[in-house]
C-alpha positions in Angstrom: -12.4 -15.9 -10.4 -9.4 -13.7 -10.8 -8.9 -11.9 -14.0 -5.7 -12.2 -16.0 -3.6 -9.1 -16.5 -4.8 -9.0 -20.2 -8.4 -9.3 -19.1 -8.0 -6.4 -16.7 -6.2 -4.3 -19.3 -9.0 -5.0 -21.8 -11.5 -3.7 -19.2 -9.7 -0.5 -18.4 -7.9 0.5 -21.6 -11.0 2.5 -22.5 -9.5 5.2 -20.2 -6.0 5.1 -21.9 -6.2 8.7 -23.2 -7.4 10.0 -19.8 -4.6 8.1 -18.0 -2.0 9.5 -20.3 -3.3 13.1 -20.3 -3.5 13.2 -16.5 -0.4 11.2 -15.7 -2.8 8.7 -14.1 -3.1 4.9 -14.1 -4.2 2.0 -11.9 -4.1 1.4 -8.2 -3.9 -2.1 -6.9 -5.2 -2.6 -3.4 -7.5 -4.7 -1.3 -6.1 -7.8 0.3 -2.4 -7.5 -0.3 -1.3 -6.6 -3.8 2.4 -7.3 -3.1 1.5 -11.0 -3.0 0.9 -10.9 -6.8 4.1 -9.4 -8.3 3.8 -11.4 -11.5 0.3 -10.1 -12.2 1.4 -6.5 -11.6 4.5 -6.9 -13.7 2.5 -8.4 -16.6 -0.1 -5.7 -16.4 2.6 -3.0 -16.4 4.1 -4.6 -19.6 0.7 -4.3 -21.3 0.5 -0.6 -20.4 4.0 0.0 -22.0 4.9 2.3 -19.0 2.3 4.8 -20.3 0.2 4.5 -17.1 1.3 5.0 -13.5 1.0 1.9 -11.3 0.2 2.5 -7.6 -0.3 0.0 -4.9 -1.9 0.3 -1.5 -0.2 -2.2 0.8 0.6 -3.2 4.3 3.9 -4.6 3.0 3.1 -8.0 4.4 5.0 -9.9 1.8 8.4 -11.2 1.0 11.4 -8.9 0.7 11.9 -10.2 -2.8 8.4 -9.1 -3.8 9.2 -5.5 -2.6 12.4 -5.5 -4.7 10.6 -6.9 -7.7 7.7 -4.5 -7.5 10.0 -1.5 -6.9 10.9 -1.8 -10.6 7.4 -1.4 -11.9 5.4 0.4 -9.2 5.4 4.2 -9.5 3.8 5.1 -6.2 3.4 3.2 -2.9 0.7 3.9 -0.3 1.8 2.0 2.8 -0.5 1.3 5.7 1.6 1.0 8.8 -0.8 -0.2 11.5 1.9 0.3 14.2 5.6 -0.1 14.9 4.8 -1.5 18.3 4.9 -5.3 17.9 2.1 -6.0 20.4 -0.3 -3.5 18.9 0.5 -4.7 15.4 -0.1 -8.3 16.2 -3.2 -7.7 18.3 -4.8 -5.9 15.3 -3.6 -8.0 12.4 -3.0 -11.4 14.0 0.3 -11.7 12.0 3.9 -11.3 13.0 5.1 -7.7 12.5 7.7 -7.5 9.8 6.9 -3.9 8.9 10.2 -2.3 10.1 12.3 -4.6 8.0 10.1 -4.0 5.0 10.1 -0.3 5.4 13.9 -0.4 5.4 14.0 -2.4 2.2 11.4 -0.2 0.5 13.5 2.9 1.5 16.5 1.4 -0.3 14.5 0.5 -3.4 12.5 3.6 -4.2 12.7 7.4 -3.8 10.9 9.4 -1.1 8.5 11.0 -3.6 7.2 7.5 -4.5 5.9 6.8 -1.0 3.1 7.9 1.2 2.8 6.2 4.6 -0.5 6.1 6.4 -0.5 5.5 10.2 -4.1 5.0 11.4 -5.7 5.7 14.7 -7.5 2.4 15.3 -10.1 2.5 18.1 -9.4 0.0 20.9 -5.8 -0.6 19.6 -4.0 2.7 19.8 -4.6 6.4 20.3 -3.5 9.7 18.8 -0.4 10.0 20.8 0.7 6.4 19.8 0.2 7.4 16.2 2.1 10.7 16.6 5.0 8.7 18.1 4.9 6.2 15.3 4.9 9.0 12.6 8.0 10.7 14.2 9.7 7.3 14.5 9.1 6.5 10.8 10.4 9.9 9.8 13.5 9.7 12.0 14.5 6.0 11.5 13.6 5.5 7.9 13.7 9.0 6.4 10.2 8.9 4.9 8.8 12.4 4.7 5.2 11.9 3.4 3.7 10.3 6.6 0.1 11.0 7.4 -2.3 10.2 10.2 -5.6 8.5 9.3 -8.5 7.3 11.3 -10.2 3.9 11.1 -13.9 4.4 12.0 -15.8 1.7 13.8 -19.0 1.0 12.0 -22.1 -0.8 13.1 -23.6 -3.6 11.0 -26.5 -2.3 9.0 -29.9 -3.8 9.7 -32.3 -4.1 6.8 -35.9 -4.5 7.6 -37.9 -6.6 5.1 
């Protein structure tokens, strides 16, 4: 069951003073938060712009959602799996629209509102692929805060009973 924006606000408002004194707020992530612009917009209204709204996203959404959210999201953490269409598709199983969406995001927000993460994904790319992608993003889109991350492959845990 998904909470309403008001129910979420009621759960986290206990930290209101902390958020205001640290210039902090809420980060929406997991799944794809850009698919829920109405929720984030309503939540932002409840905060009266006193809290910062951050989203962690792969930008796999409509262009309209990026535009809408650019009006209420203070900081974007964008996970760019790859700019190579084959690598992107082989890892995500969805059509790559990341280049178009990065271009839209760049037009809607300022550079200091965005961090882009480009991961090394075992069995899908390597460090030199990621370095090329980082340089490509900086050159083609003008984003400056682009960082390399690593996805670690984990083994399933076995619990002995």
